[in-house]
ZAFILO-301961 format. One line per 4 residues: their letters; for each residue x negated, y, z negated of N, C-alpha, C. Coordinates in steps of 0.02 Angstrom, whole numbers, plus 50000, padded with zeros to 5 digits. Layout:
<torros>
a	X:Y:Z:X:Y:Z:X:Y:Z  ...
</torros>
This chain:
<torros>
msdr	48801:49463:48915:48804:49512:48861:48873:49544:48855  48911:49546:48910:48974:49583:48909:49027:49552:48864  49019:49487:48847:49070:49455:48806:49051:49451:48733  48995:49480:48713:48972:49474:48644:49020:49503:48592
pdrl	49055:49559:48605:49101:49585:48555:49156:49536:48537  49175:49491:48584:49229:49444:48571:49208:49389:48522  49144:49385:48505:49122:49333:48459:49142:49346:48387  49166:49407:48373:49193:49422:48307:49262:49390:48302
pgfs	49274:49347:48252:49339:49313:48247:49397:49361:48247  49446:49347:48289:49506:49389:48290:49500:49452:48332  49441:49463:48362:49432:49524:48402:49428:49505:48475  49465:49539:48517:49466:49525:48588:49460:49589:48628
takl	49406:49596:48665:49399:49655:48707:49452:49656:48762  49475:49596:48783:49526:49593:48835:49591:49622:48810  49611:49605:48749:49673:49633:48721:49668:49708:48712  49611:49731:48688:49603:49802:48678:49604:49839:48744
aqtt	49576:49808:48796:49575:49840:48862:49645:49845:48893  49692:49807:48867:49761:49809:48892:49805:49854:48849  49776:49888:48801:49814:49927:48753:49812:50002:48769  49869:50034:48761:49873:50107:48766:49888:50135:48697
allv	49846:50180:48674:49854:50211:48609:49867:50286:48617  49908:50312:48573:49922:50384:48571:49896:50412:48505  49855:50463:48510:49831:50499:48451:49870:50564:48444  49907:50570:48390:49944:50632:48376:49899:50675:48333
gagg	49871:50726:48364:49822:50769:48330:49752:50755:48355  49713:50808:48366:49645:50800:48391:49596:50836:48346  49613:50841:48282:49569:50875:48235:49523:50827:48198  49506:50845:48136:49457:50806:48099:49477:50735:48087
lncw	49541:50721:48077:49563:50653:48063:49558:50608:48124  49581:50632:48180:49584:50588:48239:49524:50592:48285  49481:50642:48278:49426:50648:48327:49379:50588:48321  49367:50564:48261:49322:50506:48253:49357:50441:48268
valg	49423:50440:48262:49462:50382:48284:49457:50376:48360  49461:50433:48395:49456:50433:48468:49389:50405:48490  49336:50428:48457:49269:50403:48474:49264:50328:48463  49290:50304:48406:49287:50233:48391:49326:50191:48440
lark	49387:50212:48457:49427:50173:48504:49396:50172:48573  49368:50228:48595:49335:50230:48660:49275:50184:48662  49235:50184:48610:49176:50141:48609:49194:50067:48603  49251:50053:48572:49274:49984:48566:49302:49959:48632
giga	49325:50004:48676:49350:49984:48741:49426:49985:48747  49459:50032:48711:49531:50039:48719:49548:50051:48792  49601:50021:48816:49617:50028:48887:49634:50100:48907  49681:50129:48871:49702:50198:48886:49712:50235:48820
lric	49688:50295:48818:49693:50336:48758:49725:50403:48777  49782:50418:48746:49815:50482:48755:49807:50523:48691  49793:50586:48699:49781:50630:48642:49821:50693:48651  49860:50712:48600:49898:50774:48606:49883:50821:48548
dgdl	49877:50884:48563:49864:50936:48513:49871:51003:48547  49906:51049:48516:49915:51115:48546:49863:51166:48528  49815:51147:48486:49765:51195:48462:49703:51198:48508  49664:51252:48498:49601:51261:48534:49543:51247:48487
veas	49486:51230:48515:49426:51218:48475:49400:51285:48449  49387:51287:48383:49361:51348:48352:49291:51334:48325  49254:51387:48314:49185:51380:48289:49183:51342:48223  49234:51352:48181:49236:51319:48115:49246:51244:48120
nlnr	49266:51219:48180:49276:51147:48189:49211:51109:48201  49159:51143:48223:49101:51109:48250:49061:51070:48199  49065:51088:48134:49024:51054:48085:49053:50987:48062  49114:50971:48082:49145:50909:48057:49189:50873:48109
qffs	49194:50900:48168:49236:50869:48220:49194:50854:48282  49220:50810:48324:49183:50784:48381:49186:50832:48440  49159:50893:48429:49157:50944:48481:49088:50977:48481  49073:51012:48535:49010:51049:48540:49025:51121:48558
rddl	48973:51162:48561:48981:51233:48578:49013:51241:48647  49000:51195:48692:49029:51199:48759:49105:51193:48758  49133:51165:48704:49205:51155:48699:49242:51215:48669  49206:51264:48644:49238:51319:48609:49292:51354:48650
fqsk	49349:51366:48616:49405:51403:48643:49441:51367:48700  49428:51302:48705:49465:51260:48753:49512:51214:48714  49556:51181:48750:49604:51135:48719:49569:51079:48681  49588:51070:48618:49559:51016:48578:49573:50948:48610
avcl	49635:50938:48631:49654:50873:48658:49615:50857:48722  49609:50906:48766:49574:50895:48829:49499:50883:48817  49470:50923:48772:49398:50915:48758:49384:50848:48723  49427:50829:48676:49416:50766:48642:49423:50707:48689
arna	49471:50710:48734:49479:50657:48784:49416:50652:48827  49390:50708:48848:49329:50709:48889:49269:50682:48851  49262:50703:48788:49205:50680:48748:49210:50606:48732  49271:50582:48718:49280:50510:48704:49265:50469:48766
aans	49289:50491:48824:49278:50453:48886:49203:50448:48901  49166:50500:48886:49094:50499:48898:49058:50448:48854  49090:50427:48801:49060:50378:48755:49090:50309:48762  49129:50298:48813:49161:50233:48824:49120:50191:48872
wlgs	49087:50140:48846:49045:50098:48889:49086:50046:48928  49151:50040:48911:49194:49993:48947:49245:50029:48992  49237:50094:48999:49278:50131:49047:49349:50146:49024  49357:50165:48962:49424:50184:48938:49450:50245:48976
sctg	49515:50245:48990:49547:50302:49021:49572:50348:48965  49545:50409:48961:49562:50455:48907:49593:50518:48936  49653:50535:48912:49690:50592:48938:49711:50638:48881  49698:50702:48889:49717:50750:48838:49777:50791:48860
fecd	49823:50803:48814:49883:50842:48828:49882:50903:48782  49880:50962:48811:49878:51024:48772:49948:51043:48749  49973:51004:48702:50039:51017:48675:50046:50983:48607  50090:51008:48566:50104:50976:48503:50152:50918:48513
fded	50153:50872:48466:50201:50817:48466:50265:50843:48435  50317:50853:48477:50380:50879:48451:50438:50845:48487  50498:50868:48474:50557:50837:48502:50556:50837:48579  50527:50889:48608:50525:50894:48681:50472:50850:48713
sagm	50415:50842:48680:50359:50806:48711:50354:50733:48690  50387:50714:48635:50378:50648:48606:50392:50591:48656  50447:50596:48692:50465:50543:48739:50413:50532:48793  50390:50587:48822:50339:50582:48875:50274:50555:48848
lsdr	50252:50579:48792:50187:50559:48764:50186:50486:48744  50241:50461:48719:50242:50392:48692:50267:50340:48742  50281:50359:48803:50305:50312:48853:50253:50257:48865  50272:50194:48855:50230:50136:48866:50168:50135:48821
vdva	50174:50164:48763:50120:50163:48714:50128:50102:48669  50072:50070:48652:50073:50010:48610:50063:50025:48536  50025:50077:48521:50011:50095:48451:49996:50169:48448  50014:50201:48393:50001:50272:48383:49961:50283:48319
vvgv	49920:50335:48320:49883:50355:48260:49901:50428:48247  49931:50441:48190:49956:50508:48174:49907:50540:48125  49868:50587:48150:49818:50622:48110:49832:50696:48108  49887:50714:48076:49907:50784:48070:49907:50803:47996
dgnp	49911:50867:47981:49906:50889:47911:49970:50920:47884  50027:50908:47918:50090:50936:47895:50144:50884:47890  50185:50887:47837:50238:50837:47827:50294:50839:47878  50315:50898:47903:50367:50898:47955:50345:50859:48017
aral	50282:50866:48037:50258:50830:48096:50254:50755:48082  50234:50737:48020:50232:50666:48002:50301:50635:48003  50350:50672:47977:50419:50647:47975:50446:50637:48045  50434:50685:48089:50456:50679:48159:50424:50618:48192
asrh	50359:50609:48182:50324:50553:48212:50350:50487:48185  50362:50484:48120:50386:50423:48089:50453:50402:48119  50499:50449:48123:50565:50434:48150:50561:50412:48223  50521:50449:48261:50517:50435:48333:50486:50366:48346
frkc	50431:50351:48315:50398:50288:48329:50439:50228:48303  50474:50237:48247:50517:50184:48223:50574:50171:48272  50603:50225:48298:50657:50220:48347:50634:50184:48410  50572:50198:48431:50545:50169:48492:50514:50100:48481
gipa	50509:50078:48418:50479:50014:48405:50403:50013:48414  50372:50070:48401:50299:50076:48410:50266:50078:48341  50222:50031:48325:50187:50035:48261:50141:50096:48259  50136:50126:48200:50097:50188:48194:50055:50186:48132
vflg	49995:50215:48137:49949:50222:48081:49948:50295:48061  49963:50310:47998:49963:50378:47973:49902:50390:47930  49870:50449:47940:49810:50466:47904:49819:50532:47866  49784:50537:47810:49786:50599:47772:49726:50607:47728
vsed	49705:50669:47716:49651:50683:47669:49673:50740:47624  49645:50741:47564:49661:50795:47517:49625:50858:47539  49648:50915:47515:49619:50979:47535:49546:50985:47515  49528:50953:47459:49458:50956:47438:49415:50900:47469
aehr	49447:50859:47511:49413:50805:47548:49379:50754:47502  49406:50744:47443:49381:50693:47398:49424:50629:47401  49481:50634:47434:49528:50578:47436:49558:50572:47505  49561:50510:47530:49594:50499:47594:49639:50438:47589
wtfi	49690:50434:47632:49736:50378:47632:49755:50358:47702  49774:50295:47710:49794:50267:47774:49857:50225:47762  49907:50233:47804:49968:50193:47798:49987:50165:47866  50004:50101:47867:50025:50068:47929:50101:50062:47928
qgrd	50134:50095:47973:50207:50090:47980:50221:50042:48038  50252:49987:48022:50268:49938:48073:50331:49954:48111  50352:49907:48153:50414:49917:48191:50475:49916:48146  50468:49885:48088:50520:49885:48037:50486:49886:47969
gpcv	50524:49879:47915:50492:49882:47849:50484:49953:47825  50438:49965:47778:50430:50031:47749:50405:50083:47799  50428:50144:47790:50404:50199:47832:50358:50243:47788  50328:50292:47819:50283:50335:47780:50321:50375:47727
gcvf	50386:50384:47737:50426:50418:47687:50439:50375:47626  50435:50309:47634:50442:50264:47576:50383:50272:47529  50325:50290:47557:50265:50299:47517:50263:50370:47488  50280:50419:47530:50277:50488:47510:50345:50521:47520
prva	50386:50526:47467:50452:50557:47473:50450:50628:47501  50396:50664:47488:50391:50733:47515:50389:50733:47591  50361:50680:47620:50362:50674:47693:50433:50663:47717  50469:50618:47681:50538:50603:47700:50581:50666:47701
aalg	50568:50711:47654:50606:50773:47650:50574:50828:47692  50519:50811:47727:50482:50860:47768:50462:50920:47727  50443:50907:47664:50423:50961:47619:50348:50971:47618  50327:51029:47596:50256:51041:47587:50226:51080:47645
trqp	50178:51121:47629:50143:51158:47681:50088:51114:47710  50054:51140:47759:49998:51105:47788:49943:51095:47735  49906:51040:47741:49851:51025:47696:49787:51015:47737  49762:51068:47767:49701:51062:47807:49640:51051:47763
crdv	49594:51011:47787:49533:51001:47748:49487:51062:47756  49443:51071:47708:49399:51129:47709:49350:51126:47767  49332:51184:47791:49288:51186:47850:49214:51187:47830  49194:51137:47791:49125:51130:47771:49099:51062:47792
pavl	49034:51055:47805:49007:50992:47829:49020:50932:47783  49025:50944:47718:49035:50889:47670:49100:50852:47683  49148:50884:47716:49212:50853:47730:49203:50793:47777  49150:50793:47816:49138:50740:47864:49137:50671:47831
dcll	49113:50666:47770:49110:50602:47735:49180:50571:47731  49228:50610:47710:49296:50585:47701:49328:50569:47769  49315:50610:47819:49344:50599:47885:49319:50534:47916  49255:50519:47907:49228:50457:47934:49256:50396:47896
esag	49265:50403:47831:49299:50350:47792:49369:50338:47820  49404:50391:47834:49472:50385:47859:49473:50352:47928  49427:50370:47971:49424:50341:48038:49411:50266:48035  49367:50245:47989:49352:50174:47983:49414:50134:47964
aalr	49453:50158:47917:49514:50124:47897:49565:50123:47954  49569:50178:47991:49616:50182:48047:49599:50132:48102  49534:50126:48117:49513:50079:48169:49528:50008:48149  49518:49991:48086:49534:49925:48061:49609:49912:48068
avda	49650:49962:48052:49722:49956:48056:49744:49945:48129  49715:49982:48175:49732:49973:48246:49714:49903:48269  49655:49878:48249:49636:49810:48266:49688:49760:48242  49710:49769:48180:49759:49723:48151:49824:49723:48190
ivmg	49845:49782:48212:49907:49788:48250:49900:49757:48319  49847:49774:48354:49839:49753:48424:49823:49679:48429  49780:49654:48385:49755:49586:48392:49781:49537:48341  49824:49561:48296:49850:49517:48246:49797:49493:48197
raic	49744:49532:48188:49692:49513:48141:49719:49516:48070  49693:49472:48028:49718:49468:47959:49707:49533:47922  49759:49556:47889:49754:49616:47848:49807:49609:47793  49788:49620:47732:49832:49606:47675:49860:49669:47644
wnfd	49860:49724:47680:49884:49787:47652:49918:49829:47706  49961:49874:47685:49986:49925:47732:49972:49995:47707  49944:49999:47645:49923:50064:47619:49853:50057:47589  49810:50104:47609:49740:50101:47588:49719:50172:47567
afhl	49687:50177:47510:49664:50243:47486:49593:50238:47460  49558:50293:47462:49489:50294:47437:49475:50362:47406  49446:50362:47346:49426:50422:47311:49350:50425:47308  49321:50470:47345:49248:50474:47349:49217:50493:47282
adsv	49252:50533:47242:49223:50558:47180:49243:50516:47119  49279:50461:47132:49306:50420:47077:49264:50357:47070  49250:50337:47008:49211:50277:46997:49247:50214:47019  49313:50218:47022:49353:50160:47044:49346:50151:47119
ggwr	49338:50205:47155:49330:50201:47228:49396:50193:47263  49405:50135:47297:49464:50126:47338:49511:50073:47311  49571:50073:47337:49619:50022:47321:49668:50013:47379  49696:49953:47383:49742:49937:47437:49805:49906:47408
atvt	49860:49914:47443:49923:49887:47418:49970:49872:47476  50018:49830:47462:50071:49817:47510:50133:49853:47485  50150:49908:47517:50207:49949:47498:50270:49919:47528  50324:49918:47490:50388:49894:47515:50435:49953:47527
qrtg	50491:49939:47560:50538:49993:47574:50568:50021:47509  50578:50085:47508:50605:50119:47450:50679:50132:47460  50719:50105:47416:50791:50115:47421:50808:50189:47419  50849:50209:47466:50869:50279:47469:50821:50324:47505
cklc	50772:50296:47540:50724:50337:47578:50762:50379:47629  50750:50443:47629:50785:50488:47675:50758:50485:47746  50701:50453:47755:50671:50450:47821:50694:50388:47859  50688:50329:47829:50710:50268:47863:50780:50247:47845
ghgs	50808:50278:47792:50877:50263:47773:50887:50196:47739  50834:50165:47714:50841:50099:47683:50887:50103:47622  50935:50057:47621:50980:50052:47564:51036:50103:47564  51040:50144:47617:51092:50196:47619:51159:50167:47642
</torros>
């Protein structure tokens, strides 16, 4: 029974077990990604976030009352590890991803998932992971939680700033999702796309897009595209 997951074409539990992933952010965007990666059997999962669990988080994030007022990153790592049937190593770091912590957090990491709600943090992560040659998956949701997007930034090619110039300029305030249970729908949609993206990166599974979006309230639903580098991008410097 232990080898049954490998029967899915292009999926290898052995490859996943040899992979170290870093989750930047332990809130609504990344908490369900952490659960998914742990249940899939990721080898090592690192999670960083400087915030504490608040009561308003409990209706849409992977926390319980026992986690209240404790480190989000530490609690999420503990909760994910408890759901790992293949023994994933999950470690939480009670710190933000910044210039001082980035090197330590990303050391020997194979893939990163950036689930933060501010453009300055996205810009910093984009530059750092590109410099280190680490592929990264960026996630975002609209404030009303009706729209979510996923972007895969490879070791080269377009960066997240090529898609969103405001990220390249580190402009814009935080865009936190509303603290209502209905937001969970969009967060789970986002996690599903992120997990597929991580699979594609780690195992080379076929994927024909690097940008994916979904509008829950739109009759069109979702769409996918292959974004190319934008000349004059201030983040990756393409064409400069």
